[in-house]
Backbone bond lengths (Angstrom), bond angles and torsions (degrees), N, CA, C in turn:
res aa  C-N    CA-C-N  psi(-1)  N-CA   C-N-CA  omega(-1)  CA-C   N-CA-C  phi
1 M - - - 1.533 - - 1.471 109.37 -
2 P 1.353 114.88 130.07 1.426 121.55 -176.49 1.498 112.21 -73.03
3 T 1.366 119.09 63.28 1.427 122.15 -176.15 1.531 110.15 -119.05
4 R 1.314 118.30 138.57 1.409 120.28 -179.29 1.516 109.14 -107.87
5 S 1.315 114.38 139.58 1.517 121.12 -177.44 1.537 108.92 -88.48
6 T 1.288 114.80 134.20 1.534 118.33 178.55 1.595 103.73 -135.93
7 R 1.298 116.12 91.79 1.384 119.54 -179.12 1.476 113.31 -112.91
8 R 1.293 114.60 26.21 1.475 119.03 179.11 1.500 111.73 -68.03
9 K 1.323 118.11 148.66 1.495 122.20 173.05 1.515 103.03 -81.43
10 P 1.356 111.60 149.41 1.479 120.30 177.53 1.595 108.56 -49.55
11 S 1.317 118.18 128.84 1.450 119.25 -179.08 1.511 108.24 -70.02
12 K 1.383 113.89 155.86 1.443 121.26 -178.36 1.486 113.47 -60.74
13 N 1.354 116.76 -33.48 1.490 121.79 178.23 1.474 114.05 -99.56
14 A 1.361 115.07 22.66 1.503 116.88 -175.23 1.522 108.45 -61.22
15 K 1.283 118.14 -36.77 1.479 119.23 -175.07 1.550 107.87 -64.83
16 A 1.309 114.41 -42.80 1.512 116.80 -177.40 1.470 109.69 -68.37
17 S 1.384 120.91 -35.85 1.405 123.44 -171.51 1.476 113.92 -87.13
18 A 1.369 119.46 -5.19 1.435 122.50 -176.03 1.475 111.26 -65.59
19 P 1.332 113.92 135.09 1.500 115.25 178.57 1.532 110.77 -72.70
20 A 1.344 115.33 153.20 1.408 119.93 -177.59 1.524 112.56 -63.04
21 T 1.334 119.10 127.28 1.419 125.13 176.15 1.465 113.01 -129.97
22 P 1.321 120.39 152.07 1.488 119.72 -179.19 1.524 112.80 -59.31
23 G 1.268 120.14 136.56 1.489 121.65 179.47 1.588 108.74 -171.38
24 H 1.276 110.13 167.48 1.496 114.12 176.77 1.494 110.33 -104.01
25 G 1.312 115.23 26.93 1.491 116.38 175.91 1.490 114.17 84.99
26 A 1.269 118.35 165.55 1.472 125.43 -178.40 1.457 110.27 -154.75
27 T 1.373 115.60 150.34 1.424 123.71 173.84 1.497 107.23 -98.30
28 S 1.335 118.82 173.64 1.443 121.95 177.76 1.470 110.82 -66.13
29 A 1.321 120.55 -16.19 1.447 119.53 -179.26 1.538 112.65 -104.01
30 H 1.351 118.07 -13.51 1.501 119.24 -177.52 1.460 110.61 -131.22
31 P 1.335 114.25 149.17 1.513 121.16 179.70 1.557 105.96 -74.00
32 P 1.368 116.43 173.24 1.434 120.49 179.03 1.538 109.75 -67.21
33 D 1.301 119.40 148.99 1.391 126.14 175.56 1.590 109.48 -76.22
34 R 1.330 117.00 114.75 1.417 119.87 -177.64 1.538 111.50 -105.26
35 S 1.238 119.19 20.66 1.455 125.80 -175.12 1.572 112.10 -60.39
36 H 1.419 113.41 -24.66 1.410 116.40 -173.43 1.558 109.87 -87.68
37 I 1.234 118.65 -5.73 1.447 124.66 178.74 1.514 110.96 -76.33
38 A 1.357 115.88 126.07 1.427 117.61 -174.26 1.500 121.84 -55.49
39 T 1.374 111.15 -36.20 1.489 117.25 175.91 1.483 115.21 -71.87
40 E 1.351 117.58 -10.38 1.453 121.70 -179.65 1.518 110.86 -100.85
41 Q 1.300 119.47 -6.42 1.470 124.34 -174.40 1.509 107.75 -83.61
42 R 1.384 113.97 158.10 1.476 122.43 174.56 1.516 111.85 -76.17
43 N 1.306 115.82 139.36 1.422 123.13 178.24 1.532 106.17 -87.49
44 Q 1.358 120.69 115.24 1.367 120.29 -177.26 1.478 114.13 -70.29
45 R 1.306 116.35 -14.86 1.518 120.54 178.96 1.529 113.83 -81.32
46 T 1.351 118.31 -11.39 1.477 123.21 -167.13 1.515 105.62 -126.71
47 R 1.248 122.43 25.13 1.501 121.53 -179.59 1.509 115.56 -72.21
48 S 1.305 115.25 -9.29 1.515 117.15 -178.04 1.500 112.54 -116.04
49 L 1.295 118.24 32.45 1.476 124.41 -175.26 1.509 108.89 -55.69
50 H 1.320 120.90 -42.29 1.436 124.16 -176.32 1.529 112.41 -64.50
51 R 1.256 120.31 -15.83 1.484 122.58 179.96 1.524 112.31 -99.33
52 L 1.303 122.29 -8.70 1.429 124.45 -173.62 1.447 113.28 -78.85
53 S 1.402 115.59 149.52 1.443 120.21 173.23 1.510 106.88 -78.79
54 I 1.396 117.75 176.53 1.383 122.21 -177.70 1.581 107.39 -62.98
55 A 1.290 113.25 -46.99 1.502 118.21 179.56 1.512 114.85 -56.36
56 Q 1.379 112.68 -41.61 1.468 118.03 177.06 1.514 113.43 -68.25
57 C 1.383 117.69 -37.02 1.443 119.42 174.55 1.513 112.78 -60.02
58 V 1.285 115.07 -46.65 1.447 122.93 178.46 1.508 110.57 -57.80
59 R 1.289 114.67 -44.08 1.526 121.41 -178.47 1.516 110.14 -62.71
60 V 1.304 115.75 -50.77 1.502 119.33 -172.67 1.460 111.65 -70.41
61 I 1.366 118.88 -35.20 1.462 121.73 174.80 1.562 110.52 -61.27
62 N 1.350 110.88 -44.09 1.494 115.08 -177.93 1.450 112.19 -66.77
63 Q 1.359 116.40 -34.21 1.459 116.49 179.05 1.520 111.40 -71.39
64 E 1.265 121.55 -31.46 1.424 126.15 174.91 1.535 110.31 -67.70
65 D 1.346 115.34 -47.33 1.427 118.81 177.65 1.606 115.69 -54.74
66 A 1.254 114.34 -29.10 1.438 120.30 -178.39 1.577 110.81 -59.15
67 Q 1.366 113.41 -22.93 1.502 117.92 -177.82 1.537 111.40 -74.27
68 V 1.357 115.00 -20.15 1.483 118.65 -177.28 1.525 111.05 -59.78
69 I 1.331 118.99 -42.70 1.443 120.51 -176.91 1.473 109.75 -65.21
70 A 1.327 120.65 -40.55 1.468 125.16 174.90 1.514 109.46 -55.46
71 A 1.323 115.46 -45.04 1.437 117.96 -178.81 1.513 114.83 -62.31
72 L 1.337 114.32 -40.89 1.446 120.95 177.78 1.528 110.54 -67.08
73 R 1.257 116.64 -36.83 1.487 118.68 179.65 1.508 109.17 -68.19
74 A 1.272 121.37 -39.73 1.429 126.47 177.89 1.550 112.25 -62.71
75 A 1.396 115.44 -36.23 1.403 122.02 -174.32 1.522 112.48 -89.28
76 A 1.363 116.66 1.89 1.497 120.28 -172.52 1.518 111.77 -60.34
77 P 1.319 116.75 -39.72 1.553 118.79 178.44 1.561 111.67 -60.15
78 A 1.334 114.42 -45.74 1.475 118.54 -177.33 1.550 109.52 -69.06
79 I 1.352 118.02 -36.26 1.457 120.15 176.65 1.518 110.73 -65.28
80 T 1.336 114.12 -42.83 1.559 118.98 176.86 1.531 109.28 -55.03
81 R 1.283 114.02 -50.95 1.505 118.35 -174.14 1.510 110.01 -61.78
82 F 1.314 120.62 -36.41 1.490 122.51 179.51 1.476 109.41 -68.69
83 I 1.323 118.96 -43.70 1.462 122.81 178.22 1.469 113.04 -61.37
84 E 1.363 115.29 -41.38 1.461 121.76 -177.55 1.598 108.86 -67.21
85 A 1.277 118.02 -31.06 1.445 122.64 175.55 1.547 113.73 -76.12
86 V 1.341 116.17 -31.78 1.420 119.87 179.56 1.568 110.00 -77.91
87 E 1.309 114.26 -38.80 1.471 116.82 -169.77 1.560 116.36 -50.69
88 P 1.303 122.85 -47.05 1.487 119.55 -177.67 1.483 113.76 -54.78
89 G 1.370 116.89 -45.22 1.474 117.56 179.44 1.447 114.34 -71.74
90 F 1.365 116.89 -41.39 1.449 120.52 -175.07 1.521 110.79 -71.10
91 C 1.305 117.08 -32.15 1.541 117.23 -178.38 1.513 112.64 -97.71
92 A 1.358 114.91 1.47 1.516 115.92 177.11 1.441 111.31 -61.09
93 K 1.362 113.80 144.78 1.527 119.47 179.95 1.543 105.78 -75.96
94 P 1.381 116.58 126.10 1.448 119.47 178.50 1.523 113.11 -61.64
95 R 1.297 116.00 147.40 1.461 121.34 178.55 1.538 104.51 -136.77
96 P 1.378 115.78 155.76 1.497 116.44 175.08 1.469 115.94 -46.07
97 G 1.346 116.95 120.59 1.423 119.95 178.93 1.500 116.20 82.11
98 K 1.397 112.57 -0.07 1.460 117.18 -178.37 1.569 107.27 -143.04
99 P 1.350 116.13 80.71 1.487 117.90 -179.18 1.524 115.36 -69.31
100 A 1.233 120.54 165.16 1.423 127.45 177.32 1.564 103.90 -65.23
101 G 1.326 114.03 155.50 1.473 118.14 -179.68 1.483 111.97 -75.44
102 R 1.360 110.73 167.58 1.504 117.13 179.88 1.557 107.43 -126.69
103 L 1.339 112.82 160.78 1.468 121.23 173.91 1.470 105.39 -110.36
104 I 1.323 119.01 119.26 1.463 125.07 -176.63 1.490 109.33 -119.98
105 Y 1.356 115.29 118.29 1.421 123.59 171.62 1.506 112.67 -89.99
106 V 1.369 114.49 139.14 1.530 118.03 179.19 1.553 105.49 -134.19
107 G 1.235 113.69 126.94 1.509 119.36 176.00 1.505 111.48 -161.17
108 A 1.351 111.15 175.32 1.442 120.27 177.35 1.586 109.86 -128.30
109 G 1.252 119.07 152.51 1.453 124.54 177.72 1.530 111.48 60.63
110 T 1.392 114.92 -132.08 1.455 115.04 -178.87 1.504 114.45 -62.08
111 S 1.373 116.04 -39.12 1.371 121.23 -179.53 1.530 112.24 -57.54
112 G 1.374 114.38 -47.12 1.441 121.05 -179.76 1.548 110.21 -62.50
113 R 1.356 116.36 -43.09 1.487 119.43 -177.57 1.607 108.32 -62.89
114 L 1.306 116.48 -36.69 1.510 119.91 -178.08 1.565 107.27 -67.36
115 G 1.297 116.67 -41.80 1.512 120.49 174.99 1.450 110.86 -56.78
116 V 1.323 119.42 -51.98 1.414 124.09 -175.96 1.556 109.85 -61.86
117 L 1.378 114.76 -42.29 1.445 119.61 178.77 1.567 112.02 -55.99
118 D 1.335 114.99 -52.70 1.415 121.71 -179.26 1.514 111.09 -56.43
119 A 1.362 115.05 -46.60 1.461 122.15 179.05 1.498 111.67 -58.93
120 S 1.308 114.76 -45.61 1.424 120.69 -175.00 1.545 115.30 -67.18
121 E 1.337 112.19 -24.87 1.494 116.33 -179.62 1.493 115.78 -86.23
122 A 1.391 117.38 -11.33 1.390 119.16 -174.81 1.523 113.43 -70.67
123 P 1.424 119.06 -39.71 1.470 118.02 -177.34 1.581 112.67 -64.23
124 P 1.319 118.73 -48.10 1.478 115.03 178.92 1.481 115.85 -69.13
125 T 1.318 116.78 -28.57 1.537 118.01 -179.89 1.481 111.39 -77.17
126 F 1.368 118.03 -41.23 1.436 119.22 -169.83 1.533 112.38 -120.87
127 M 1.316 119.32 5.60 1.437 124.78 -177.56 1.503 113.10 54.17
128 V 1.292 115.60 33.50 1.480 124.07 175.59 1.521 106.74 -84.54
129 P 1.373 116.87 140.96 1.479 116.55 176.16 1.446 112.98 -57.69
130 P 1.332 119.60 148.40 1.483 121.73 -174.29 1.529 114.53 -69.16
131 D 1.409 116.22 -7.94 1.484 118.04 178.51 1.513 110.56 -99.39
132 R 1.320 119.86 18.37 1.502 119.77 178.56 1.518 111.16 -95.91
133 I 1.404 112.64 -38.10 1.476 115.36 175.58 1.553 104.64 -125.37
134 I 1.371 113.77 121.13 1.432 118.84 -169.60 1.528 109.38 -122.95
135 G 1.278 114.03 145.27 1.504 119.00 178.46 1.509 109.22 -117.60
136 I 1.287 117.69 122.86 1.473 123.41 176.96 1.540 107.46 -113.14
137 I 1.331 112.21 122.13 1.510 115.58 178.88 1.562 110.38 -120.35
138 A 1.307 116.90 142.00 1.461 118.50 178.76 1.492 108.96 -65.25
139 G 1.290 116.30 127.74 1.469 121.22 -178.48 1.455 113.92 101.60
140 G 1.349 119.49 -9.53 1.428 121.67 -177.96 1.459 118.54 69.75
141 D 1.373 117.63 -162.45 1.477 121.66 -173.60 1.518 111.33 -54.76
142 G 1.366 116.91 -38.85 1.411 121.82 -176.09 1.491 112.54 -58.10
143 A 1.321 116.24 -32.63 1.502 122.04 -178.58 1.556 112.89 -70.10
144 L 1.270 115.09 -12.74 1.517 118.10 175.82 1.451 110.54 -65.19
145 R 1.377 118.17 -36.59 1.450 121.51 -176.85 1.541 112.81 -107.45
146 K 1.359 114.07 -34.97 1.436 115.47 -178.18 1.545 109.69 -118.89
147 S 1.320 115.67 129.94 1.442 120.29 -176.13 1.567 113.81 -53.85
148 S 1.268 115.19 134.81 1.475 118.10 176.12 1.541 107.11 -135.30
149 E 1.378 112.60 54.57 1.397 119.65 -172.83 1.541 117.48 -62.44
150 G 1.396 116.19 -26.09 1.469 118.60 179.11 1.534 112.91 -61.54
151 M 1.345 116.66 -23.72 1.432 121.25 -174.34 1.530 109.20 -68.19
152 E 1.373 120.79 -25.05 1.361 122.12 -170.65 1.481 114.17 -73.79
153 D 1.377 116.62 -10.39 1.493 119.43 -179.89 1.457 115.36 -83.71
154 D 1.380 118.41 1.32 1.514 121.88 -173.57 1.512 105.72 -103.63
155 P 1.345 116.08 105.62 1.449 117.49 178.45 1.521 116.03 -69.02
156 D 1.317 116.18 -12.44 1.496 121.52 174.67 1.512 113.58 -100.61
157 G 1.384 114.87 7.00 1.446 118.90 -171.08 1.494 115.13 -65.19
158 A 1.326 122.28 -26.22 1.475 126.04 -178.73 1.516 114.17 -90.66
159 R 1.368 116.37 -0.86 1.424 117.09 -172.92 1.474 115.99 -59.48
160 A 1.301 118.31 -48.87 1.485 121.90 179.11 1.559 113.24 -55.39
161 E 1.262 113.65 -42.87 1.485 116.59 177.96 1.518 116.00 -70.26
162 L 1.317 116.64 -36.59 1.404 119.94 176.70 1.551 109.98 -70.79
163 Q 1.286 119.78 -33.61 1.414 123.50 174.45 1.468 111.69 -65.15
164 R 1.302 114.42 -42.11 1.517 119.35 -178.00 1.489 109.22 -64.67
165 L 1.389 119.92 -31.44 1.362 122.05 -176.95 1.600 110.11 -76.92
166 A 1.302 116.77 -8.95 1.488 119.36 178.80 1.533 112.54 51.23
167 L 1.389 113.26 60.75 1.478 118.29 -173.55 1.531 112.08 -53.44
168 T 1.224 116.46 150.54 1.496 125.16 174.47 1.553 110.56 -126.41
169 P 1.307 120.04 160.66 1.424 122.47 173.38 1.487 116.53 -55.44
170 R 1.399 120.23 -19.93 1.434 123.10 173.37 1.483 114.53 -76.47
171 D 1.282 118.58 -13.57 1.535 122.21 -177.64 1.517 110.53 -77.04
172 A 1.353 115.83 161.46 1.405 124.92 171.75 1.468 109.02 -132.37
173 V 1.306 116.94 134.93 1.466 121.99 178.96 1.562 110.59 -118.64
174 L 1.271 117.41 119.71 1.503 120.26 -177.78 1.543 107.11 -112.16
175 G 1.291 117.29 112.42 1.457 121.71 171.24 1.516 112.68 -77.38
176 I 1.220 121.48 138.22 1.462 125.22 -176.70 1.561 106.19 -118.94
177 A 1.357 118.77 122.86 1.411 120.56 -177.48 1.510 106.31 -152.94
178 A 1.301 121.55 110.21 1.440 119.93 -176.88 1.546 114.32 -57.00
179 G 1.356 113.04 -44.81 1.441 119.09 177.29 1.517 116.48 -82.25
180 G 1.359 116.73 -12.07 1.401 125.33 -179.78 1.526 118.36 79.10
181 T 1.288 118.01 -5.11 1.453 120.98 -173.48 1.479 112.80 -112.99
182 T 1.282 121.32 -1.39 1.478 123.72 -178.08 1.541 112.03 -55.74
183 P 1.350 117.98 123.85 1.464 118.04 -179.57 1.458 115.87 -58.17
184 Y 1.358 116.91 -44.92 1.494 118.99 -172.60 1.529 112.92 -56.25
185 P 1.343 124.84 -52.80 1.413 120.18 178.77 1.514 114.86 -72.55
186 N 1.343 116.04 -33.10 1.505 120.05 177.51 1.582 105.42 -63.80
187 G 1.241 117.66 -45.09 1.470 117.55 -179.06 1.447 112.70 -64.53
188 A 1.346 119.17 -33.96 1.406 125.77 178.17 1.510 110.21 -57.99
189 L 1.238 117.74 -43.94 1.471 119.29 178.49 1.442 115.69 -66.39
190 L 1.279 118.45 -33.62 1.439 122.37 174.50 1.535 110.05 -67.35
191 I 1.346 114.96 -43.10 1.454 119.74 -179.54 1.566 108.74 -65.41
192 A 1.311 118.02 -39.09 1.440 121.94 177.92 1.584 109.52 -58.75
193 K 1.263 116.47 -43.91 1.419 117.76 179.93 1.546 114.32 -67.13
194 E 1.312 112.56 -36.11 1.517 119.52 176.17 1.532 108.85 -61.31
195 L 1.338 117.61 -47.43 1.477 123.62 -170.69 1.494 108.68 -72.03
196 T 1.236 118.41 -22.37 1.563 120.80 -178.79 1.517 113.37 -114.13
197 R 1.329 115.96 12.71 1.508 122.30 179.82 1.495 106.16 52.65
198 G 1.368 116.13 44.60 1.433 122.86 169.68 1.486 113.77 74.63
199 K 1.292 121.37 12.67 1.460 122.98 -175.57 1.492 116.41 -98.47
200 C 1.297 121.89 -16.99 1.488 122.23 175.95 1.477 111.51 -76.59
201 V 1.347 121.83 156.64 1.371 131.30 -178.95 1.546 105.95 -80.68
202 T 1.328 117.81 129.02 1.478 118.05 176.77 1.537 107.92 -128.81
203 G 1.300 117.84 151.11 1.418 122.97 175.79 1.475 110.52 -151.18
204 L 1.388 114.93 157.04 1.506 118.74 174.84 1.439 107.83 -124.05
205 L 1.315 116.53 125.02 1.541 122.42 178.56 1.463 105.06 -103.37
206 T 1.344 116.12 120.76 1.512 120.02 -179.41 1.508 109.38 -141.35
207 C 1.310 113.74 164.16 1.486 119.06 -179.82 1.556 109.76 -111.54
208 S 1.308 117.93 15.84 1.429 123.96 175.59 1.514 112.18 -130.12
209 K 1.273 120.08 144.91 1.428 125.01 178.69 1.411 110.73 -74.56
210 V 1.395 119.39 102.18 1.368 126.19 178.69 1.499 110.26 -123.27
211 P 1.315 119.46 158.42 1.449 120.16 175.88 1.586 109.49 -63.06
212 Q 1.299 113.08 148.99 1.497 114.87 179.33 1.533 110.90 -74.50
213 P 1.334 120.88 121.63 1.459 126.45 -176.79 1.541 106.58 -62.01
214 D 1.362 114.81 150.18 1.470 119.90 179.46 1.533 111.87 -63.38
215 H 1.308 116.16 -26.00 1.457 121.95 -174.43 1.531 112.26 -93.94
216 A 1.329 118.17 1.25 1.437 120.38 177.20 1.609 108.69 -110.58
217 D 1.311 110.62 119.21 1.481 115.87 176.32 1.509 112.54 -66.96
218 H 1.341 116.56 -27.13 1.418 120.74 -174.51 1.543 110.19 -136.34
219 L 1.299 116.45 141.76 1.471 122.83 177.83 1.498 106.43 -121.91
220 I 1.261 116.76 120.09 1.498 123.09 173.84 1.541 109.49 -112.27
221 V 1.268 113.84 114.92 1.451 120.88 -178.65 1.500 111.60 -108.19
222 L 1.292 118.96 117.57 1.448 124.42 175.58 1.578 104.02 -103.25
223 A 1.323 114.19 97.38 1.505 115.70 -172.88 1.491 111.31 -85.28
224 T 1.362 115.53 83.01 1.399 121.72 -176.19 1.621 111.95 -90.40
225 G 1.283 115.60 -4.70 1.456 119.67 173.37 1.567 112.45 72.36
226 P 1.299 116.23 -177.62 1.488 120.02 -177.49 1.529 108.50 -61.84
227 E 1.386 112.82 148.79 1.421 120.47 -176.28 1.523 113.90 -81.24
228 V 1.296 116.23 158.00 1.533 121.17 173.67 1.525 108.11 -48.34
229 L 1.379 112.63 -55.57 1.492 117.34 177.95 1.595 103.91 -104.85
230 T 1.319 113.44 120.37 1.490 120.07 -169.66 1.543 112.12 -49.96
231 G 1.309 116.35 123.65 1.435 122.07 178.38 1.484 118.50 81.24
232 S 1.315 118.07 -5.24 1.473 121.80 -177.22 1.510 111.24 -83.85
233 T 1.294 115.11 77.40 1.434 120.59 -174.09 1.541 117.49 -71.39
234 R 1.344 115.14 2.17 1.447 119.25 172.77 1.513 109.52 -73.19
235 M 1.351 117.12 -8.50 1.409 121.78 -173.44 1.569 110.54 -93.68
236 K 1.313 120.20 -111.30 1.509 116.51 -177.28 1.514 113.30 -57.83
237 A 1.291 117.33 -45.05 1.523 120.43 177.33 1.471 110.80 -55.65
238 G 1.327 118.13 -47.13 1.467 123.00 -178.94 1.546 112.61 -60.59
239 T 1.339 112.60 -44.46 1.464 118.80 179.99 1.542 109.70 -66.23
240 A 1.241 116.81 -47.91 1.540 117.94 178.00 1.550 113.06 -60.41
241 T 1.366 115.71 -39.55 1.431 120.14 178.80 1.551 108.23 -62.55
242 K 1.274 119.61 -48.76 1.498 122.05 178.90 1.489 112.10 -55.93
243 L 1.280 118.57 -41.17 1.463 125.42 179.89 1.489 110.14 -66.92
244 A 1.322 118.54 -42.29 1.443 121.73 176.08 1.493 113.71 -65.88
245 L 1.332 116.66 -38.63 1.473 119.56 -178.53 1.544 106.92 -71.51
246 N 1.343 119.71 -40.28 1.476 122.95 174.60 1.558 109.74 -52.68
247 T 1.343 114.09 -45.64 1.480 118.15 -178.01 1.496 110.97 -65.49
248 I 1.268 118.50 -45.21 1.524 124.20 -176.99 1.508 109.21 -61.30
249 S 1.371 115.70 -56.62 1.476 115.30 -174.77 1.547 114.63 -71.34
250 T 1.340 115.04 -34.16 1.456 116.81 -178.98 1.573 112.40 -69.84
251 T 1.330 112.56 -35.74 1.510 115.50 175.95 1.514 113.04 -65.14
252 L 1.355 112.81 -40.10 1.523 117.15 -179.74 1.579 106.62 -66.54
253 M 1.310 119.49 -37.00 1.454 119.62 177.75 1.489 111.46 -64.96
254 I 1.309 116.78 -39.33 1.493 121.84 177.83 1.504 109.76 -61.94
255 R 1.411 115.89 -51.19 1.413 122.69 -178.25 1.546 114.63 -64.04
256 S 1.316 116.97 -24.04 1.470 121.85 178.72 1.463 112.50 -91.95
257 G 1.360 119.21 8.31 1.513 121.42 175.20 1.446 118.77 86.69
258 R 1.348 118.55 16.18 1.384 120.31 -178.08 1.556 117.09 -97.82
259 V 1.362 110.40 11.42 1.456 119.89 176.00 1.536 107.86 -139.24
260 Y 1.361 112.57 141.07 1.433 119.84 174.60 1.537 108.63 -127.45
261 Q 1.269 115.58 128.23 1.482 119.95 -169.21 1.526 106.74 56.66
262 N 1.375 116.33 -119.09 1.499 112.56 172.54 1.519 107.67 -124.33
263 L 1.379 117.34 39.72 1.419 122.94 -179.99 1.550 116.06 -111.36
264 M 1.247 120.03 148.29 1.441 122.60 178.91 1.492 108.65 -84.15
265 V 1.322 119.13 77.57 1.431 121.02 -174.58 1.519 113.69 -81.03
266 D 1.352 117.37 -17.84 1.483 120.65 -178.65 1.534 106.51 -91.60
267 M 1.307 118.07 64.17 1.470 120.09 179.96 1.584 105.31 -139.16
268 R 1.354 109.57 157.18 1.446 116.84 174.29 1.461 107.74 -118.49
269 A 1.356 113.25 135.30 1.523 121.17 -175.21 1.551 109.23 -75.64
270 S 1.324 115.85 87.88 1.413 118.63 -168.52 1.567 113.17 -104.58
271 N 1.395 114.20 -9.50 1.502 117.34 175.90 1.548 108.21 -147.35
272 S 1.267 116.14 -177.68 1.521 118.81 -171.68 1.492 110.41 -62.99
273 K 1.324 118.62 -47.44 1.439 121.51 -177.54 1.565 108.54 -59.71
274 L 1.328 114.01 -50.25 1.423 115.90 -176.65 1.595 113.93 -67.75
275 R 1.356 116.75 -30.99 1.473 118.31 175.17 1.505 109.39 -64.45
276 D 1.364 118.28 -39.23 1.416 120.07 176.41 1.529 113.00 -61.72
277 R 1.369 115.17 -47.72 1.439 120.83 179.49 1.512 110.45 -62.37
278 A 1.291 118.42 -42.79 1.449 122.18 -177.39 1.487 109.95 -62.33
279 A 1.357 118.98 -43.06 1.434 123.18 -178.76 1.495 110.71 -65.24
280 R 1.307 118.11 -39.69 1.474 120.90 176.58 1.464 111.83 -63.87
281 I 1.383 117.39 -41.37 1.526 121.48 179.76 1.569 106.50 -64.03
282 V 1.289 119.56 -47.48 1.468 120.21 -176.50 1.509 107.67 -64.22
283 S 1.350 117.90 -40.37 1.518 115.85 -176.26 1.540 108.57 -69.25
284 T 1.314 118.65 -34.57 1.467 124.74 178.15 1.520 109.49 -56.82
285 L 1.339 116.21 -48.31 1.417 123.16 -167.46 1.561 113.16 -94.15
286 T 1.334 118.26 -5.03 1.472 120.24 -179.97 1.522 109.79 -126.54
287 G 1.331 117.37 -16.07 1.504 116.49 -173.69 1.423 118.25 78.14
288 L 1.305 117.11 1.69 1.517 123.80 178.47 1.568 108.58 -70.61
289 S 1.361 112.83 154.94 1.411 117.65 175.62 1.553 109.99 -73.88
290 R 1.347 115.52 170.61 1.515 115.33 -179.70 1.473 111.91 -61.78
291 P 1.376 121.87 -47.33 1.455 119.47 179.09 1.541 113.08 -61.16
292 E 1.342 116.97 -36.72 1.484 118.86 178.70 1.459 109.89 -67.19
293 S 1.402 119.99 -38.16 1.440 122.44 178.55 1.501 114.03 -62.63
294 F 1.350 117.02 -38.66 1.443 120.51 174.56 1.535 107.94 -62.58
295 E 1.279 117.41 -45.15 1.490 120.05 -176.61 1.532 109.07 -60.21
296 L 1.353 115.58 -45.81 1.488 118.45 178.40 1.487 114.85 -61.64
297 L 1.361 113.83 -40.11 1.448 117.67 177.15 1.461 113.88 -59.95
298 A 1.382 115.93 -43.46 1.394 120.49 179.20 1.541 112.80 -59.52
299 S 1.331 118.78 -38.06 1.425 122.20 177.02 1.511 116.08 -74.44
300 A 1.371 111.17 -11.74 1.517 119.76 178.53 1.479 108.84 -103.63
301 G 1.307 121.11 14.06 1.501 121.47 -179.34 1.479 111.25 67.74
302 D 1.261 118.91 25.09 1.485 123.88 -177.35 1.542 115.03 67.27
303 H 1.311 116.03 19.18 1.534 118.75 177.20 1.480 106.43 -98.16
304 V 1.362 112.10 125.09 1.456 119.67 -178.68 1.557 113.31 -60.07
305 K 1.318 115.90 -51.01 1.468 120.85 -176.20 1.488 109.30 -57.94
306 V 1.332 116.02 -47.14 1.467 118.34 -176.62 1.485 110.15 -62.33
307 A 1.322 119.61 -39.74 1.409 122.02 179.50 1.488 113.85 -60.09
308 I 1.324 111.90 -45.08 1.460 118.60 -178.81 1.538 112.92 -64.64
309 V 1.332 115.33 -44.10 1.494 116.53 179.84 1.555 108.23 -69.31
310 M 1.299 119.24 -36.02 1.528 119.07 177.12 1.546 112.35 -55.55
311 H 1.370 113.82 -45.01 1.458 115.71 -174.33 1.506 108.60 -79.05
312 R 1.428 121.83 -44.57 1.459 120.05 -171.73 1.607 109.10 -72.44
313 L 1.276 120.55 -30.86 1.503 120.83 -178.35 1.492 112.23 -104.75
314 G 1.306 116.04 -4.38 1.530 118.26 178.54 1.540 112.51 63.61
315 V 1.358 118.09 45.88 1.420 120.48 175.79 1.491 110.97 -123.47
316 N 1.314 115.62 167.81 1.420 119.67 -179.45 1.555 112.27 -81.50
317 A 1.316 118.16 172.22 1.433 122.01 -175.45 1.517 113.37 -59.50
318 G 1.340 120.54 -39.11 1.458 123.52 -178.41 1.515 107.63 -67.72
319 R 1.299 119.09 -43.56 1.488 121.03 -178.04 1.521 109.23 -66.59
320 A 1.341 114.91 -39.42 1.465 118.85 176.95 1.509 115.29 -58.17
321 R 1.330 112.52 -45.32 1.445 118.40 179.59 1.558 109.98 -64.76
322 A 1.327 119.01 -38.35 1.409 124.73 179.50 1.512 109.94 -61.27
323 L 1.407 115.49 -47.33 1.453 118.47 178.53 1.495 113.02 -63.60
324 I 1.332 118.34 -38.29 1.446 121.78 178.62 1.545 111.79 -63.48
325 D 1.329 116.30 -41.25 1.406 122.19 179.26 1.503 112.15 -66.73
326 R 1.316 113.55 -38.45 1.541 114.64 -179.18 1.510 111.33 -69.95
327 A 1.359 118.49 -23.21 1.442 124.42 177.35 1.548 114.75 -94.09
328 D 1.368 111.29 16.45 1.472 116.74 -178.67 1.515 115.01 53.33
329 G 1.381 111.90 34.19 1.420 119.92 174.68 1.509 116.25 79.30
330 K 1.344 118.38 6.29 1.440 124.67 -178.03 1.509 110.76 -88.33
331 L 1.387 115.80 106.17 1.399 119.52 -172.42 1.526 110.60 -70.37
332 G 1.352 116.40 -27.96 1.481 117.54 177.68 1.491 111.56 -65.00
333 D 1.337 117.90 -37.12 1.519 122.41 179.13 1.502 110.42 -67.19
334 V 1.344 116.46 -38.34 1.503 119.58 177.23 1.479 109.38 -65.43
335 L 1.302 119.92 -44.72 1.455 122.16 -176.37 1.549 112.30 -85.34
336 R 1.343 116.54 -7.58 1.428 125.05 179.70 1.524 112.17 55.22
337 D 1.360 113.45 48.63 1.440 119.12 170.65 1.533 113.17 -145.66
């Protein structure tokens, strides 16, 4: 799983190094007042949850969830701008000493888990190497199952992991924070800029309207509003975040040539389910029968793209691979359609 462990104790100077985030101030004895953050406010439509029947609970949650799609629609321009900024580095052809860029998610709690989930699903879906989309969560692997909320308060907490990744200007770091003020992902963006002399792409994905941090090139706001259950951002905010991450990673996979039409052509049939899917894709794009598709896949080393090019262009597996490589993996360019 492309997850990075971050078990550092909060640094002694964490308070001084924390990036500026919206807040109502704090004393030495109390944390900042976050009552102005949308995801922390009470939802006036759900003040009677404790009196509702099961059917009423289901209905009211469903009604609130309907706002998620509107939030994604409103954020579409910002999501588009972020992907456009990430694409050149991510899709760049690697050269000696200059690898292709990576997309790195950084978050804590639910936000961190969602980033790790999206990163983890990219390799089996698109056959992308696990080091191209990476999820870093405060607290490391253990935080995926057991809450490690205290780690989110350290703005320097992701430094060791980001240093280990040896960030380059081609990389992109997306901090994920439902409320927008979490020190861990906000600090990670500042660290990323420091490590790349300001050249990597950075973004903050949040579900609250906050000022754009100086260290974030892009601000994506999914304005889902107060939660059904006050402060429970695993609900609307979590759902909206998952949809946004789906959009970002899938679009990058499409743009990098791992999709043809609406099919997962950049896959290798490595188990029963994938062999079935691969045969159906090959059959769809070649007109071959199911048995013939399995036979073609076998001669192509179980690689869908190779099988399709072999059949459509009448070449052997080696030639098909060379044509695909020359087109930077874009099947549409090879087939000229």
